[in-house]
N, C-alpha and C positions, 0 to 999 in steps of 0.2 A: 608642129608637134601633133601627134594623132589625137583625135577626139577622145575624151574620157581618160586622159592620162592622169597620173598621180599629181602632177603639177597643176593641171586644170582643176582637179578636185580640191586641192588645197586652196587655190585661188577662190573657188566658189564658196568654200566654207568660210574663208576670211571675209569675203564680201557679205556673206549672210550674217556674220557676227557683228558687223559694223554698227547697225542701228542701236545695239544694246538690247539683248534678248531678255525675256522674262521666263524663268522656269516656274511655272504655276503650280508645280507639285513635286516637292523635293524633300525627302526625309533625311536631311543632312544632320539631324540631331541624334540619330540612332547609333547603337553600339558599333556598327560596322565602320563608322567614320570617327569614332572616339579618339583614335590615335593621330589622325591627320586631317581633320575637317578644315583646318585653316589653310593647309596647302591645297586641298581640293578646291576650296572657294577661290583661292588665288589663281589656280590654273583656269578655273571657269571664267573668272573676270578677264584673264588674259585672252581667252577665246571669245570674249564679247558678251558673256552672260553676266549681267550686272544686278539683276533682281531675282530673288528666290522666295517663293511662298512655301513656308514650312508647316505642314499640317500635323496636328496632334492626333493620337489614337487612343490614349488612356490618361486618366488623371495623374498617374504616377510620373508620366513623362512631361507634363506641362511645365513644371518649374525649370527643368533642364532646357526645354525648347525655348522658353521665354528668355532665359539667361543667355543662350547662344545668340538669339536674335538681337538682344541689347548690345552684345559684344561685337557682332559682325555686321558691318555696313551692308545694306541692301537685302538683309534677311528679314522677312515679314511673317509673323506668327499667325497661324490659325489654330483654333482649339476645338477638339471634338472627341467623341466617344465612338470608336469604330465598331461596326456590328460584329466583326470576328473576334472581338475581345470581350464578349459578354460576361464571362466569369470574373473579369476584373472590375466591372462597373458596379457602382452602388447608387441607390437613390440620392444620397447626399452629393454625389458628383455632379448631378444635374444642377443643383442649387449653386455649387461652386462654379460650374461652367457659366451660368448666368452672370455671376459677379466678375469672374476673371476675364471673360470675353468682352466686358464693358470697357476694358482698358483701351486707350486710344490707339495703341500700337497693333491691336488685334484686327486683322483684315477680313476674316471670314470665320464661319463655323464649319469645321471639318477636320478630319475626314469622317463623314457620317453617311449613313444610308442603310442599304439592305444587301445581304449576301446569301443567296439561296443556291450557291454552286453545288454543294453536296446534298441538296434536297433535305434540309434539316427538318426535324419533326415539327408538328404544328405548334407546340409550346414555344420552341426556339424562334420560330417565325413570328409568333405573336409578341414575344419579348423584344425582338429586333424592331418590329414595327412600332411598338410603344415607345422604345428608346428614341427611334428616329423622329417620330411625331413630336415628342417633347423637345428635341433639339431644333426642329424646324420652328416651333413656337418661340424658342429662345432667340433664334436668328431673326425672326420676324419682329420680336419686341425690341431688339437692338439695332435693327436696320442693316443687318450684315448679310452678304451673300453666303451661299452654301458651297462647300467642296464635297461633291457627291461620290460615293462608292456604290455602284449598282451592278451587281453581277447576277445574271439570271433573274433579275427582279426589276427591270425598267418599268414595266407596267404598274407594279405595285408602288414603286417610288413616285412615279408620275401621279398616281391616284392620290397619294397623301399630299403632295405639293399642290395639286389642284384643289383638293377638299379644304385645305387650310388657306387657300387664296394667297400663296406666298408671292410677294411682289418684287423681291430683290435679286432674283436670278442667282447665278453662280456658274460653276464649272462641273461638267460631268466627266470625272476623271477616268482615264483608261477605257474610253467608250468601246463596247464590244457588242452593242445591240444591232437592231435592224435599221434600215434607212428610214422607215416610217417612224420608229421610236426617236431617231436622231432629229427628224423634222419637228416632232412634237416638242422635244427639248428646246429647239430653237424658238418655237412659238411661245414657249413658257418663259423665254428670256434667259435661257441658259446657253453657255458656250460648251463646245465639245473639245476635250483635251486630247491632243495628238502627241503620241510618244513613240518609243522605240519599236513598238509592234509593227509600224508601217515599213520598217526596213527589212522585214522578213518576206521573201518572195511568196511564201505559202499563205500569208495572211491576206487572202484575196478579198474578203468582205471589207475588212478594215481599210485596206489600201484603196478599194473602190470608193468607199465613203469619203476618205480623205481627199480623193481626187475630185469628187463631184459636189460635196457640200459647199455652201457659199462661204467664201473666205472670211467675211465678217463674223461668222459663227465659230471660228477656230482659234484655239490658243495652243501653246506648246508646253510640254512637260517631259520630265525624265522619269519620275517615280523612283529616283535613286534612293536606295541601292538596288532596286528591282528593275526588271524589264530593260536590260541593256540593249542597245542597237546591235544589229547582226554582226557588225565588225568587232564587237566586244562580247560576243556570245560566251556565256559561262563566267564572265568577269563581274566584279562589282560595278554596277552602273554609277555614273557620275554626272553632275550637271555640266561638266566641261564637254560632254558629248552632245549637248543640245544642238549645236550647229550642224551636226550630221543629220539630225532629224529635219532641220530646215532644208538641207540639200536634197534629202529624199522626197520631202513634200513638194519641193519645187519641181523635181523631175516628174512626179506623179501628176502634177497639175499643168505641166508644160509651161511653167512660169519661172520668173527669176528668183534666185535666193534672196536678193535684196528686197524685192516686193513682199515675199513671204515673211521675211523678218520684220519689216516695217509694219505690215498689216496685223500680224499676230501680236506684236508688241502693243499696237494701238488698241486692239481688242482687250487685252489684259488691263491696260491702263483705264479704259472706259469702265470696266467692271470694278476695279479696285481703287482708283485714284481718289475717290472721295474720302477714303481712310488713309491714303498714303500720298500726301500732297506732293512729295518729291519724286513720285514714280515716273513722271513724264520727262524728267531731266536726266 
C-alpha cells in the first residue's frame, strides 16, 4: 500500500490514541456543546482521549463548568477570569475565585493572562494586568499551576510571573510567540500547549517551534470549540480530534505518534497529577 494512504493514517492515529491522551485545554462546557457534550466526550474517549482540562473564563460560567466536571469522568475543572471578558468581571469575583479554586477537584487557575491583540488603550491594559496579577497571587497561595492566555503580551506576562516569583508553572495555551519567549517559558517551569494551528501549512513559525522545542516541554490541547485542525476547517473543534494533532506533531518532529502521545501525556501528568491522583491511570 502506498506511503501516506488513508489506512496508514488511521493506523497512526489509532496508535497515537492508545496511551490515553490528555486534552489540556478544552471548553466543553460552553454553549456550542450544550446539546451534545456527552456524545462528544464519548467519541473523544473512543479515540483515546480520556482526560480533559476544562478552563473557566468568567464567574457566571463556573457553576456550570464545575457541575459538568462532577458529572463527566475524566473532566477536570480550572477556574479563572479571562482578560477578554473584562466587562463581566467584578472585584468580588476574585474573592470568590480564591474560595472556589480551593476545592480539591480544581486543578489550575485559568484561563488567565493578557491579550493585547487589538492594541487596547492604556487603561484596559492596566486593568488586565491588575486582574492577572491578582489571579497569579491566588494561584500561588493555593499552590496551583496557571493556564495562561498570552496574545501579543508574552513579555508582559513573563514579567509579572517573574516579579511575583511564581513557582508552580503551568501551561502557555495556544502559544504564538517567538522561540526566545518559548525558551523563557520553559525556564520558568511552564509547558507549551500544542494545538490545531500546527496542522496548517502556512503556520510556519508555530510548526517550526513544535518541531524543535524539547518534547518534555510540550503538552497537547484542542481549545475546542475553537482552532480546529486543518481537516476540520470552519467546523466546531472537538477533543476527539486530538489524535490528529499527535499525528501532525509526530510528522513535524520525525518521531512516532506513540512516543509523542506517551511523552506529552507524561508531561501533563507531571504538572497536574498532585491535584488529580488518578490522572496517571
